[in-house]
MOPAC internal coordinates of N, CA, C and O (Angstrom, degrees):
PM7 1SCF
backbone

  N    0.0000 0     0.00 0     0.00 0    0    0    0
  C    1.4598 1     0.00 0     0.00 0    1    0    0
  C    1.5345 1   108.21 1     0.00 0    2    1    0
  O    1.2310 1   121.08 1   -45.19 1    3    2    1
  N    1.3081 1   115.55 1   134.81 1    3    2    1
  C    1.4606 1   119.74 1   178.12 1    5    3    2
  C    1.5185 1   109.69 1   -75.69 1    6    5    3
  O    1.2310 1   120.84 1   -14.17 1    7    6    5
  N    1.3432 1   115.99 1   165.83 1    7    6    5
  C    1.4561 1   120.08 1   177.96 1    9    7    6
  C    1.5164 1   110.85 1   -60.04 1   10    9    7
  O    1.2310 1   120.14 1   137.78 1   11   10    9
  N    1.3249 1   117.34 1   -42.22 1   11   10    9
  C    1.4623 1   121.23 1   179.35 1   13   11   10
  C    1.5335 1   111.70 1   -61.11 1   14   13   11
  O    1.2310 1   120.43 1   138.11 1   15   14   13
  N    1.3370 1   116.78 1   -41.89 1   15   14   13
  C    1.4793 1   120.93 1   177.35 1   17   15   14
  C    1.5261 1   110.26 1   -64.21 1   18   17   15
  O    1.2310 1   120.84 1   140.46 1   19   18   17
  N    1.3261 1   116.00 1   -39.54 1   19   18   17
  C    1.4680 1   120.17 1   179.81 1   21   19   18
  C    1.5236 1   109.69 1   -64.51 1   22   21   19
  O    1.2310 1   119.81 1   135.28 1   23   22   21
  N    1.3154 1   117.98 1   -44.72 1   23   22   21
  C    1.4695 1   120.98 1   179.58 1   25   23   22
  C    1.5103 1   111.81 1   -64.00 1   26   25   23
  O    1.2310 1   120.24 1   140.02 1   27   26   25
  N    1.3340 1   117.16 1   -39.98 1   27   26   25
  C    1.4616 1   120.46 1   178.06 1   29   27   26
  C    1.5163 1   111.41 1   -64.99 1   30   29   27
  O    1.2310 1   120.56 1   139.86 1   31   30   29
  N    1.3275 1   116.54 1   -40.14 1   31   30   29
  C    1.4460 1   120.77 1  -178.01 1   33   31   30
  C    1.5407 1   112.87 1   -68.33 1   34   33   31
  O    1.2310 1   120.34 1   158.13 1   35   34   33
  N    1.3515 1   116.96 1   -21.87 1   35   34   33
  C    1.4454 1   120.94 1  -175.16 1   37   35   34
  C    1.5424 1   113.24 1   -59.62 1   38   37   35
  O    1.2310 1   120.11 1   152.46 1   39   38   37
  N    1.3232 1   117.39 1   -27.54 1   39   38   37
  C    1.4688 1   120.15 1  -177.84 1   41   39   38
  C    1.5237 1   111.49 1  -116.35 1   42   41   39
  O    1.2310 1   120.14 1  -159.35 1   43   42   41
  N    1.3080 1   117.35 1    20.65 1   43   42   41
  C    1.4565 1   121.02 1  -179.25 1   45   43   42
  C    1.5179 1   110.85 1  -101.63 1   46   45   43
  O    1.2310 1   121.69 1   -49.04 1   47   46   45
  N    1.3227 1   114.38 1   130.96 1   47   46   45
  C    1.4638 1   120.95 1  -179.19 1   49   47   46
  C    1.5076 1   107.97 1  -122.00 1   50   49   47
  O    1.2310 1   120.69 1   -46.26 1   51   50   49
  N    1.3259 1   116.28 1   133.74 1   51   50   49
  C    1.4519 1   121.21 1   171.89 1   53   51   50
  C    1.5175 1   106.24 1  -105.03 1   54   53   51
  O    1.2310 1   120.73 1   -53.37 1   55   54   53
  N    1.3146 1   116.22 1   126.63 1   55   54   53
  C    1.4550 1   123.66 1  -174.06 1   57   55   54
  C    1.5171 1   109.24 1  -114.83 1   58   57   55
  O    1.2310 1   120.11 1   -52.96 1   59   58   57
  N    1.3284 1   117.39 1   127.04 1   59   58   57
  C    1.4633 1   122.95 1   175.04 1   61   59   58
  C    1.5360 1   108.00 1  -120.57 1   62   61   59
  O    1.2310 1   121.00 1   -67.79 1   63   62   61
  N    1.3118 1   115.70 1   112.21 1   63   62   61
  C    1.4840 1   121.55 1  -177.19 1   65   63   62
  C    1.5225 1   107.03 1  -151.84 1   66   65   63
  O    1.2310 1   120.57 1   -58.36 1   67   66   65
  N    1.3414 1   116.52 1   121.64 1   67   66   65
  C    1.4680 1   120.25 1  -175.31 1   69   67   66
  C    1.5190 1   113.81 1   -78.73 1   70   69   67
  O    1.2310 1   119.38 1   159.85 1   71   70   69
  N    1.3193 1   118.78 1   -20.15 1   71   70   69
  C    1.4597 1   122.44 1   178.62 1   73   71   70
  C    1.5232 1   108.16 1   -81.62 1   74   73   71
  O    1.2310 1   120.50 1   -67.03 1   75   74   73
  N    1.3394 1   116.66 1   112.97 1   75   74   73
  C    1.4535 1   121.79 1  -174.22 1   77   75   74
  C    1.5234 1   113.36 1   -58.30 1   78   77   75
  O    1.2310 1   119.88 1   134.31 1   79   78   77
  N    1.3146 1   117.83 1   -45.69 1   79   78   77
  C    1.4769 1   119.28 1  -178.64 1   81   79   78
  C    1.5192 1   111.23 1   -67.95 1   82   81   79
  O    1.2310 1   119.92 1   140.30 1   83   82   81
  N    1.3249 1   117.76 1   -39.70 1   83   82   81
  C    1.4687 1   120.68 1   177.10 1   85   83   82
  C    1.5277 1   110.65 1   -64.81 1   86   85   83
  O    1.2310 1   120.29 1   138.29 1   87   86   85
  N    1.3288 1   117.06 1   -41.71 1   87   86   85
  C    1.4695 1   121.44 1   179.67 1   89   87   86
  C    1.5353 1   109.72 1   -60.06 1   90   89   87
  O    1.2310 1   120.40 1   133.17 1   91   90   89
  N    1.3272 1   116.83 1   -46.83 1   91   90   89
  C    1.4600 1   119.97 1   179.47 1   93   91   90
  C    1.5117 1   112.94 1   -63.41 1   94   93   91
  O    1.2310 1   121.24 1   138.81 1   95   94   93
  N    1.3244 1   115.23 1   -41.19 1   95   94   93
  C    1.4641 1   123.31 1   178.46 1   97   95   94
  C    1.5325 1   110.23 1   -59.29 1   98   97   95
  O    1.2310 1   120.53 1   131.00 1   99   98   97
  N    1.3236 1   116.59 1   -49.00 1   99   98   97
  C    1.4643 1   122.06 1  -179.36 1  101   99   98
  C    1.5334 1   111.11 1   -65.77 1  102  101   99
  O    1.2310 1   121.70 1   134.63 1  103  102  101
  N    1.3147 1   114.36 1   -45.37 1  103  102  101
  C    1.4772 1   118.27 1  -177.93 1  105  103  102
  C    1.5241 1   110.97 1   -61.50 1  106  105  103
  O    1.2310 1   120.00 1   133.77 1  107  106  105
  N    1.3364 1   117.61 1   -46.23 1  107  106  105
  C    1.4606 1   119.73 1   178.94 1  109  107  106
  C    1.5274 1   112.53 1   -60.41 1  110  109  107
  O    1.2310 1   120.30 1   137.98 1  111  110  109
  N    1.3263 1   117.03 1   -42.02 1  111  110  109
  C    1.4659 1   120.55 1   179.76 1  113  111  110
  C    1.5149 1   112.28 1   -62.46 1  114  113  111
  O    1.2310 1   120.60 1   137.74 1  115  114  113
  N    1.3206 1   116.45 1   -42.26 1  115  114  113
  C    1.4613 1   120.85 1  -178.51 1  117  115  114
  C    1.5151 1   111.81 1   -72.66 1  118  117  115
  O    1.2310 1   120.03 1   143.31 1  119  118  117
  N    1.3249 1   117.55 1   -36.69 1  119  118  117
  C    1.4748 1   120.43 1   176.65 1  121  119  118
  C    1.5381 1   108.96 1   -65.09 1  122  121  119
  O    1.2310 1   119.76 1   137.74 1  123  122  121
  N    1.3357 1   118.06 1   -42.26 1  123  122  121
  C    1.4380 1   120.95 1   177.56 1  125  123  122
  C    1.5264 1   111.68 1   -62.42 1  126  125  123
  O    1.2310 1   119.97 1   151.82 1  127  126  125
  N    1.3183 1   117.67 1   -28.18 1  127  126  125
  C    1.4587 1   122.60 1   178.92 1  129  127  126
  C    1.5389 1   111.23 1   -82.93 1  130  129  127
  O    1.2310 1   120.09 1   179.09 1  131  130  129
  N    1.3261 1   117.44 1    -0.91 1  131  130  129
  C    1.4557 1   120.34 1   175.11 1  133  131  130
  C    1.5106 1   117.20 1   102.73 1  134  133  131
  O    1.2310 1   120.83 1  -172.11 1  135  134  133
  N    1.3182 1   116.03 1     7.89 1  135  134  133
  C    1.4654 1   119.55 1  -177.29 1  137  135  134
  C    1.5429 1   110.05 1   -95.99 1  138  137  135
  O    1.2310 1   121.19 1   -29.12 1  139  138  137
  N    1.3298 1   115.33 1   150.88 1  139  138  137
  C    1.4536 1   122.84 1   172.04 1  141  139  138
  C    1.5332 1   105.08 1   -92.33 1  142  141  139
  O    1.2310 1   119.99 1   -62.66 1  143  142  141
  N    1.3229 1   117.63 1   117.34 1  143  142  141
  C    1.4449 1   122.34 1  -173.63 1  145  143  142
  C    1.5290 1   110.35 1  -117.97 1  146  145  143
  O    1.2310 1   121.23 1   -48.40 1  147  146  145
  N    1.3232 1   115.25 1   131.60 1  147  146  145
  C    1.4447 1   122.36 1   173.95 1  149  147  146
  C    1.5154 1   104.72 1  -118.82 1  150  149  147
  O    1.2310 1   120.39 1   -55.73 1  151  150  149
  N    1.3572 1   116.87 1   124.27 1  151  150  149
  C    1.4709 1   118.60 1  -173.50 1  153  151  150
  C    1.5202 1   112.58 1  -120.68 1  154  153  151
  O    1.2310 1   122.03 1   -26.76 1  155  154  153
  N    1.3231 1   113.72 1   153.24 1  155  154  153
  C    1.4653 1   122.38 1  -178.94 1  157  155  154
  C    1.5200 1   108.95 1  -139.81 1  158  157  155
  O    1.2310 1   120.98 1   -25.68 1  159  158  157
  N    1.3442 1   115.73 1   154.32 1  159  158  157
  C    1.4448 1   119.74 1  -178.92 1  161  159  158
  C    1.5232 1   113.51 1   -94.44 1  162  161  159
  O    1.2310 1   120.38 1  -173.26 1  163  162  161
  N    1.3391 1   116.87 1     6.74 1  163  162  161
  C    1.4695 1   120.36 1   176.78 1  165  163  162
  C    1.5129 1   109.75 1  -158.93 1  166  165  163
  O    1.2310 1   121.31 1   -18.84 1  167  166  165
  N    1.3160 1   115.11 1   161.16 1  167  166  165
  C    1.4537 1   120.94 1  -176.36 1  169  167  166
  C    1.5163 1   113.93 1   -71.31 1  170  169  167
  O    1.2310 1   120.11 1   146.60 1  171  170  169
  N    1.3252 1   117.40 1   -33.40 1  171  170  169
  C    1.4527 1   120.80 1  -177.01 1  173  171  170
  C    1.5334 1   112.01 1   -63.38 1  174  173  171
  O    1.2310 1   120.79 1   135.36 1  175  174  173
  N    1.3419 1   116.10 1   -44.64 1  175  174  173
  C    1.4645 1   119.51 1   179.06 1  177  175  174
  C    1.5292 1   110.59 1   -69.24 1  178  177  175
  O    1.2310 1   119.97 1   143.18 1  179  178  177
  N    1.3194 1   117.66 1   -36.82 1  179  178  177
  C    1.4670 1   120.77 1   177.17 1  181  179  178
  C    1.5246 1   110.72 1   -62.19 1  182  181  179
  O    1.2310 1   120.80 1   137.92 1  183  182  181
  N    1.3197 1   116.07 1   -42.08 1  183  182  181
  C    1.4616 1   119.61 1   178.69 1  185  183  182
  C    1.5327 1   112.31 1   -61.12 1  186  185  183
  O    1.2310 1   120.87 1   138.84 1  187  186  185
  N    1.3265 1   115.94 1   -41.16 1  187  186  185
  C    1.4711 1   119.00 1   178.09 1  189  187  186
  C    1.5148 1   110.63 1   -59.95 1  190  189  187
  O    1.2310 1   120.00 1   139.38 1  191  190  189
  N    1.3253 1   117.61 1   -40.62 1  191  190  189
  C    1.4666 1   120.58 1   179.59 1  193  191  190
  C    1.5286 1   111.55 1   -68.12 1  194  193  191
  O    1.2310 1   120.57 1   143.31 1  195  194  193
  N    1.3307 1   116.52 1   -36.69 1  195  194  193
  C    1.4624 1   121.01 1   177.91 1  197  195  194
  C    1.5354 1   110.92 1   -63.09 1  198  197  195
  O    1.2310 1   119.84 1   153.16 1  199  198  197
  N    1.3023 1   117.92 1   -26.84 1  199  198  197
  C    1.4508 1   121.60 1   178.63 1  201  199  198
  C    1.5407 1   110.75 1   -73.28 1  202  201  199
  O    1.2310 1   120.22 1   160.56 1  203  202  201
  N    1.3431 1   117.18 1   -19.44 1  203  202  201
  C    1.4462 1   122.52 1  -173.56 1  205  203  202
  C    1.5349 1   113.56 1   -94.57 1  206  205  203
  O    1.2310 1   119.74 1   148.52 1  207  206  205
  N    1.3385 1   118.10 1   -31.48 1  207  206  205
  C    1.4648 1   119.82 1  -173.03 1  209  207  206
  C    1.5210 1   110.28 1  -155.83 1  210  209  207
  O    1.2310 1   120.67 1   -21.66 1  211  210  209
  N    1.3372 1   116.32 1   158.34 1  211  210  209
  C    1.4556 1   120.43 1  -176.95 1  213  211  210
  C    1.5468 1   113.49 1   -82.63 1  214  213  211
  O    1.2310 1   121.11 1   -31.48 1  215  214  213
  N    1.3079 1   115.48 1   148.52 1  215  214  213
  C    1.4456 1   124.36 1   174.68 1  217  215  214
  C    1.5207 1   108.35 1  -135.01 1  218  217  215
  O    1.2310 1   120.50 1   -22.92 1  219  218  217
  N    1.3285 1   116.66 1   157.08 1  219  218  217
  C    1.4443 1   120.52 1   177.90 1  221  219  218
  C    1.5205 1   112.16 1   -87.64 1  222  221  219
  O    1.2310 1   121.04 1   148.95 1  223  222  221
  N    1.3637 1   115.62 1   -31.05 1  223  222  221
  C    1.4585 1   119.86 1  -172.86 1  225  223  222
  C    1.5259 1   110.41 1  -144.15 1  226  225  223
  O    1.2310 1   121.93 1   -43.60 1  227  226  225
  N    1.3123 1   113.90 1   136.40 1  227  226  225
  C    1.4781 1   122.03 1   169.04 1  229  227  226
  C    1.5126 1   105.88 1  -103.46 1  230  229  227
  O    1.2310 1   120.91 1   -62.03 1  231  230  229
  N    1.3361 1   115.86 1   117.97 1  231  230  229
  C    1.4603 1   122.62 1   176.32 1  233  231  230
  C    1.5409 1   104.62 1  -110.65 1  234  233  231
  O    1.2310 1   120.00 1   -65.77 1  235  234  233
  N    1.3211 1   117.61 1   114.23 1  235  234  233
  C    1.4545 1   119.99 1  -173.42 1  237  235  234
  C    1.5076 1   112.94 1  -138.37 1  238  237  235
  O    1.2310 1   122.08 1   -37.48 1  239  238  237
  N    1.3284 1   113.63 1   142.52 1  239  238  237
  C    1.4520 1   120.74 1   168.97 1  241  239  238
  C    1.5178 1   106.31 1   -69.85 1  242  241  239
  O    1.2310 1   120.29 1   -23.12 1  243  242  241
  N    1.3110 1   117.05 1   156.88 1  243  242  241
  C    1.4773 1   118.91 1   179.06 1  245  243  242
  C    1.5141 1   110.30 1   -87.30 1  246  245  243
  O    1.2310 1   120.04 1   133.88 1  247  246  245
  N    1.3260 1   117.52 1   -46.12 1  247  246  245
  C    1.4629 1   121.87 1  -175.50 1  249  247  246
  C    1.5431 1   109.03 1   -96.19 1  250  249  247
  O    1.2310 1   121.33 1   -70.98 1  251  250  249
  N    1.3422 1   115.06 1   109.02 1  251  250  249
  C    1.4718 1   121.50 1   179.70 1  253  251  250
  C    1.5321 1   107.93 1  -146.57 1  254  253  251
  O    1.2310 1   121.07 1   -22.47 1  255  254  253
  N    1.3434 1   115.55 1   157.53 1  255  254  253
  C    1.4650 1   118.98 1   175.00 1  257  255  254
  C    1.5365 1   111.54 1   -75.45 1  258  257  255
  O    1.2310 1   120.67 1   -15.16 1  259  258  257
  N    1.2941 1   116.32 1   164.84 1  259  258  257
  C    1.4609 1   125.80 1   176.25 1  261  259  258
  C    1.5238 1   113.45 1    71.75 1  262  261  259
  O    1.2310 1   119.91 1   128.53 1  263  262  261
  N    1.3261 1   117.77 1   -51.47 1  263  262  261
  C    1.4670 1   121.89 1   176.25 1  265  263  262
  C    1.5228 1   106.35 1  -154.70 1  266  265  263
  O    1.2310 1   120.80 1   -56.94 1  267  266  265
  N    1.3245 1   116.07 1   123.06 1  267  266  265
  C    1.4626 1   118.70 1  -179.21 1  269  267  266
  C    1.5093 1   110.99 1   -74.82 1  270  269  267
  O    1.2310 1   121.19 1   -13.35 1  271  270  269
  N    1.3275 1   115.33 1   166.65 1  271  270  269
  C    1.4591 1   119.88 1  -176.62 1  273  271  270
  C    1.5144 1   114.96 1   -64.08 1  274  273  271
  O    1.2310 1   119.98 1   149.17 1  275  274  273
  N    1.3253 1   117.65 1   -30.83 1  275  274  273
  C    1.4562 1   119.61 1  -179.84 1  277  275  274
  C    1.5229 1   110.37 1   -69.69 1  278  277  275
  O    1.2310 1   120.16 1   136.82 1  279  278  277
  N    1.3114 1   117.30 1   -43.18 1  279  278  277
  C    1.4689 1   121.27 1   176.35 1  281  279  278
  C    1.5300 1   110.21 1   -63.83 1  282  281  279
  O    1.2310 1   120.41 1   136.50 1  283  282  281
  N    1.3122 1   116.82 1   -43.50 1  283  282  281
  C    1.4536 1   121.61 1   177.41 1  285  283  282
  C    1.5344 1   110.55 1   -58.00 1  286  285  283
  O    1.2310 1   120.62 1   132.34 1  287  286  285
  N    1.3167 1   116.42 1   -47.66 1  287  286  285
  C    1.4590 1   121.04 1  -179.65 1  289  287  286
  C    1.5235 1   111.57 1   -63.20 1  290  289  287
  O    1.2310 1   120.71 1   138.48 1  291  290  289
  N    1.3103 1   116.24 1   -41.52 1  291  290  289
  C    1.4785 1   119.81 1   178.82 1  293  291  290
  C    1.5284 1   110.81 1   -60.61 1  294  293  291
  O    1.2310 1   120.97 1   130.89 1  295  294  293
  N    1.3155 1   115.75 1   -49.11 1  295  294  293
  C    1.4737 1   119.78 1  -178.75 1  297  295  294
  C    1.5349 1   111.77 1   -68.20 1  298  297  295
  O    1.2310 1   120.78 1   141.73 1  299  298  297
  N    1.3375 1   116.12 1   -38.27 1  299  298  297
  C    1.4677 1   119.95 1   179.21 1  301  299  298
  C    1.5266 1   111.03 1   -63.95 1  302  301  299
  O    1.2310 1   120.16 1   140.33 1  303  302  301
  N    1.3340 1   117.31 1   -39.67 1  303  302  301
  C    1.4691 1   119.05 1  -179.64 1  305  303  302
  C    1.5068 1   111.60 1   -71.57 1  306  305  303
  O    1.2310 1   119.70 1   156.81 1  307  306  305
  N    1.3446 1   118.18 1   -23.19 1  307  306  305
  C    1.4562 1   120.72 1   173.55 1  309  307  306
  C    1.5392 1   109.73 1   -70.84 1  310  309  307
  O    1.2310 1   120.57 1   142.69 1  311  310  309
  N    1.3298 1   116.51 1   -37.31 1  311  310  309
  C    1.4540 1   121.70 1   178.06 1  313  311  310
  C    1.5384 1   111.36 1   -69.31 1  314  313  311
  O    1.2310 1   121.26 1   137.52 1  315  314  313
  N    1.3334 1   115.20 1   -42.48 1  315  314  313
  C    1.4768 1   120.85 1  -176.35 1  317  315  314
  C    1.5264 1   108.84 1  -140.97 1  318  317  315
  O    1.2310 1   120.14 1   -84.96 1  319  318  317
  N    1.3235 1   117.33 1    95.04 1  319  318  317
  C    1.4680 1   120.54 1  -178.25 1  321  319  318
  C    1.5249 1   114.32 1   -60.54 1  322  321  319
  O    1.2310 1   120.13 1   161.04 1  323  322  321
  N    1.3462 1   117.36 1   -18.96 1  323  322  321
  C    1.4725 1   120.63 1  -179.07 1  325  323  322
  C    1.5301 1   112.36 1   -90.35 1  326  325  323
  O    1.2310 1   119.76 1   175.20 1  327  326  325
  N    1.3095 1   118.07 1    -4.80 1  327  326  325
  C    1.4614 1   122.14 1  -179.43 1  329  327  326
  C    1.5414 1   109.20 1   -65.52 1  330  329  327
  O    1.2310 1   121.11 1   -52.67 1  331  330  329
  N    1.3403 1   115.49 1   127.33 1  331  330  329
  C    1.4545 1   120.63 1   175.58 1  333  331  330
  C    1.5302 1   107.85 1   -80.37 1  334  333  331
  O    1.2310 1   120.60 1   -33.97 1  335  334  333
  N    1.3254 1   116.46 1   146.03 1  335  334  333
  C    1.4574 1   120.66 1  -176.46 1  337  335  334
  C    1.5143 1   110.19 1  -131.23 1  338  337  335
  O    1.2310 1   121.54 1   -46.22 1  339  338  337
  N    1.3407 1   114.65 1   133.78 1  339  338  337
  C    1.4668 1   120.61 1   174.18 1  341  339  338
  C    1.5080 1   108.45 1  -134.10 1  342  341  339
  O    1.2310 1   121.27 1   -51.20 1  343  342  341
  N    1.3198 1   115.17 1   128.80 1  343  342  341
  C    1.4474 1   121.46 1   176.21 1  345  343  342
  C    1.5235 1   110.10 1   -95.33 1  346  345  343
  O    1.2310 1   120.74 1   -38.45 1  347  346  345
  N    1.3296 1   116.18 1   141.55 1  347  346  345
  C    1.4528 1   120.99 1   170.76 1  349  347  346
  C    1.5031 1   106.06 1  -119.94 1  350  349  347
  O    1.2310 1   120.57 1   -46.79 1  351  350  349
  N    1.3080 1   116.52 1   133.21 1  351  350  349
  C    1.4705 1   118.79 1  -177.22 1  353  351  350
  C    1.5148 1   111.53 1  -148.72 1  354  353  351
  O    1.2310 1   121.32 1   -32.09 1  355  354  353
  N    1.3014 1   115.07 1   147.91 1  355  354  353
  C    1.4516 1   121.63 1   175.60 1  357  355  354
  C    1.5111 1   110.78 1   -97.07 1  358  357  355
  O    1.2310 1   120.55 1  -179.53 1  359  358  357
  N    1.3037 1   116.55 1     0.47 1  359  358  357
  C    1.4660 1   120.94 1  -177.80 1  361  359  358
  C    1.5061 1   109.12 1  -103.21 1  362  361  359
  O    1.2310 1   120.60 1   -84.71 1  363  362  361
  N    1.3040 1   116.45 1    95.29 1  363  362  361
  C    1.4682 1   121.19 1  -177.87 1  365  363  362
  C    1.5194 1   111.05 1   -60.27 1  366  365  363
  O    1.2310 1   120.24 1   152.47 1  367  366  365
  N    1.3265 1   117.14 1   -27.53 1  367  366  365
  C    1.4705 1   120.81 1  -178.58 1  369  367  366
  C    1.5190 1   111.33 1   -74.10 1  370  369  367
  O    1.2310 1   120.09 1   161.45 1  371  370  369
  N    1.3111 1   117.43 1   -18.55 1  371  370  369
  C    1.4575 1   120.17 1   179.89 1  373  371  370
  C    1.5143 1   108.42 1   -75.56 1  374  373  371
  O    1.2310 1   120.87 1   -64.23 1  375  374  373
  N    1.3033 1   115.95 1   115.77 1  375  374  373
  C    1.4725 1   119.53 1   178.42 1  377  375  374
  C    1.5308 1   108.57 1  -120.83 1  378  377  375
  O    1.2310 1   121.64 1   -28.70 1  379  378  377
  N    1.2922 1   114.48 1   151.30 1  379  378  377
  C    1.4380 1   120.37 1   177.41 1  381  379  378
  C    1.5192 1   107.55 1  -102.31 1  382  381  379
  O    1.2310 1   121.14 1   -76.51 1  383  382  381
  N    1.3043 1   115.43 1   103.49 1  383  382  381
  C    1.4475 1   119.13 1  -179.00 1  385  383  382
  C    1.5249 1   110.73 1  -110.66 1  386  385  383
  O    1.2310 1   120.72 1     0.09 1  387  386  385
  N    1.2990 1   116.24 1  -179.91 1  387  386  385
  C    1.4497 1   120.35 1  -176.88 1  389  387  386
  C    1.5204 1   113.44 1   -63.27 1  390  389  387
  O    1.2310 1   120.39 1   157.38 1  391  390  389
  N    1.3307 1   116.87 1   -22.62 1  391  390  389
  C    1.4480 1   120.56 1  -179.38 1  393  391  390
  C    1.5296 1   111.61 1   -77.57 1  394  393  391
  O    1.2310 1   120.27 1   157.49 1  395  394  393
  N    1.3115 1   117.10 1   -22.51 1  395  394  393
  C    1.4733 1   119.79 1  -179.48 1  397  395  394
  C    1.5126 1   109.51 1   -74.93 1  398  397  395
  O    1.2310 1   120.97 1   -14.41 1  399  398  397
  N    1.3198 1   115.76 1   165.59 1  399  398  397
  C    1.4594 1   120.58 1   179.53 1  401  399  398
  C    1.5201 1   111.37 1   -94.10 1  402  401  399
  O    1.2310 1   120.39 1  -169.56 1  403  402  401
  N    1.3210 1   116.85 1    10.44 1  403  402  401
  C    1.4678 1   119.78 1  -179.76 1  405  403  402
  C    1.5243 1   109.99 1   -70.38 1  406  405  403
  O    1.2310 1   120.27 1   -35.90 1  407  406  405
  N    1.3280 1   117.09 1   144.10 1  407  406  405
  C    1.4455 1   120.40 1   176.01 1  409  407  406
  C    1.5368 1   110.11 1   -56.79 1  410  409  407
  O    1.2310 1   120.77 1   -43.16 1  411  410  409
  N    1.3112 1   116.13 1   136.84 1  411  410  409
  C    1.4536 1   121.28 1  -173.33 1  413  411  410
  C    1.5317 1   114.25 1   -67.58 1  414  413  411
  O    1.2310 1   119.91 1   155.82 1  415  414  413
  N    1.3276 1   117.78 1   -24.18 1  415  414  413
  C    1.4468 1   121.49 1  -179.08 1  417  415  414
  C    1.5320 1   113.25 1   -86.73 1  418  417  415
  O    1.2310 1   120.16 1   179.75 1  419  418  417
  N    1.3175 1   117.29 1    -0.25 1  419  418  417
  C    1.4723 1   120.89 1  -175.38 1  421  419  418
  C    1.5181 1   110.89 1   -68.31 1  422  421  419
  O    1.2310 1   121.36 1   -32.27 1  423  422  421
  N    1.3300 1   115.00 1   147.73 1  423  422  421
  C    1.4587 1   121.29 1   175.12 1  425  423  422
  C    1.5140 1   109.49 1  -103.04 1  426  425  423
  O    1.2310 1   120.43 1   -21.74 1  427  426  425
  N    1.3320 1   116.78 1   158.26 1  427  426  425
  C    1.4607 1   121.41 1   177.72 1  429  427  426
  C    1.5112 1   108.94 1  -127.59 1  430  429  427
  O    1.2310 1   121.57 1   -49.32 1  431  430  429
  N    1.3336 1   114.61 1   130.68 1  431  430  429
  C    1.4679 1   121.27 1   175.31 1  433  431  430
  C    1.5230 1   106.60 1  -120.23 1  434  433  431
  O    1.2310 1   120.46 1   -62.03 1  435  434  433
  N    1.3418 1   116.73 1   117.97 1  435  434  433
  C    1.4529 1   120.73 1  -177.07 1  437  435  434
  C    1.5120 1   111.90 1   -87.39 1  438  437  435
  O    1.2310 1   121.48 1   -43.19 1  439  438  437
  N    1.3340 1   114.76 1   136.81 1  439  438  437
  C    1.4535 1   121.52 1   174.83 1  441  439  438
  C    1.5099 1   107.95 1   -78.10 1  442  441  439
  O    1.2310 1   118.14 1   -33.22 1  443  442  441
  N    1.2979 1   121.16 1   146.78 1  443  442  441
  C    1.4707 1   125.40 1    -4.56 1  445  443  442
  C    1.5203 1   111.07 1   -79.47 1  446  445  443
  O    1.2310 1   120.70 1   -28.69 1  447  446  445
  N    1.3122 1   116.26 1   151.31 1  447  446  445
  C    1.4494 1   121.86 1   176.21 1  449  447  446
  C    1.5138 1   108.56 1  -140.27 1  450  449  447
  O    1.2310 1   120.83 1   -22.18 1  451  450  449
  N    1.3067 1   116.02 1   157.82 1  451  450  449
  C    1.4489 1   121.17 1   176.95 1  453  451  450
  C    1.5182 1   108.80 1   -83.34 1  454  453  451
  O    1.2310 1   119.70 1   -35.76 1  455  454  453
  N    1.3198 1   118.18 1   144.24 1  455  454  453
  C    1.4506 1   120.86 1  -179.74 1  457  455  454
  C    1.5236 1   112.87 1   -57.35 1  458  457  455
  O    1.2310 1   120.42 1   145.92 1  459  458  457
  N    1.3340 1   116.80 1   -34.08 1  459  458  457
  C    1.4638 1   120.57 1   177.06 1  461  459  458
  C    1.5265 1   109.89 1   -61.07 1  462  461  459
  O    1.2310 1   120.39 1   141.19 1  463  462  461
  N    1.3393 1   116.87 1   -38.81 1  463  462  461
  C    1.4747 1   120.71 1   178.99 1  465  463  462
  C    1.5377 1   110.52 1   -65.52 1  466  465  463
  O    1.2310 1   121.21 1   138.74 1  467  466  465
  N    1.3292 1   115.30 1   -41.26 1  467  466  465
  C    1.4530 1   119.43 1   178.38 1  469  467  466
  C    1.5352 1   110.57 1   -60.72 1  470  469  467
  O    1.2310 1   120.51 1   128.50 1  471  470  469
  N    1.3087 1   116.62 1   -51.50 1  471  470  469
  C    1.4712 1   121.23 1  -178.35 1  473  471  470
  C    1.5322 1   109.90 1   -61.35 1  474  473  471
  O    1.2310 1   119.85 1   138.36 1  475  474  473
  N    1.3120 1   117.88 1   -41.64 1  475  474  473
  C    1.4816 1   121.44 1   178.67 1  477  475  474
  C    1.5181 1   111.35 1   -62.59 1  478  477  475
  O    1.2310 1   119.89 1   138.21 1  479  478  477
  N    1.3288 1   117.82 1   -41.79 1  479  478  477
  C    1.4643 1   122.09 1   179.90 1  481  479  478
  C    1.5203 1   109.88 1   -67.00 1  482  481  479
  O    1.2310 1   120.54 1   137.66 1  483  482  481
  N    1.3173 1   116.58 1   -42.34 1  483  482  481
  C    1.4804 1   120.74 1   178.93 1  485  483  482
  C    1.5213 1   109.59 1   -61.65 1  486  485  483
  O    1.2310 1   120.39 1   132.28 1  487  486  485
  N    1.3310 1   116.86 1   -47.72 1  487  486  485
  C    1.4636 1   120.54 1   179.44 1  489  487  486
  C    1.5293 1   111.28 1   -59.36 1  490  489  487
  O    1.2310 1   121.07 1   134.88 1  491  490  489
  N    1.3357 1   115.55 1   -45.12 1  491  490  489
  C    1.4828 1   121.18 1  -179.20 1  493  491  490
  C    1.5301 1   109.46 1   -61.10 1  494  493  491
  O    1.2310 1   120.22 1   134.34 1  495  494  493
  N    1.3109 1   117.18 1   -45.66 1  495  494  493
  C    1.4643 1   121.44 1  -177.67 1  497  495  494
  C    1.5302 1   111.22 1   -65.59 1  498  497  495
  O    1.2310 1   120.28 1   137.64 1  499  498  497
  N    1.3186 1   117.08 1   -42.36 1  499  498  497
  C    1.4753 1   120.61 1  -178.44 1  501  499  498
  C    1.5308 1   111.58 1   -71.63 1  502  501  499
  O    1.2310 1   120.05 1   156.66 1  503  502  501
  N    1.3259 1   117.52 1   -23.34 1  503  502  501
  C    1.4788 1   121.17 1   179.61 1  505  503  502
  C    1.5243 1   111.51 1   -79.79 1  506  505  503
  O    1.2310 1   119.50 1   166.17 1  507  506  505
  N    1.3010 1   118.56 1   -13.83 1  507  506  505
  C    1.4752 1   121.37 1  -176.79 1  509  507  506
  C    1.5018 1   110.86 1   -69.58 1  510  509  507
  O    1.2310 1   120.10 1   180.00 1  511  510  509

């Protein structure tokens, strides 16, 4: 990857969320915060895009059709070990433990959350 590609990827987020209104809500908030966001309604399509170009962060729901967020994150981290990963979920009982196949460095943000919290978490994760 060239330096220019690396710099462009630093503020690029790929979003996978099957709920259309939630996806739009998240995308608008992140764009307003200065991020370039590409969004998909399922994990399979998001994975195909990850194969084509670099992103700084994968923001994904856990429960989705076609490919769940944990499988997406696992495959995405195989493609790009430096990709930051954040899960968003409405299922408080869903935990990412050592037995799961989720990348160990992934963060979890439980719904409902305030947009300010989302943007703060994204900024914190990308600054690491």
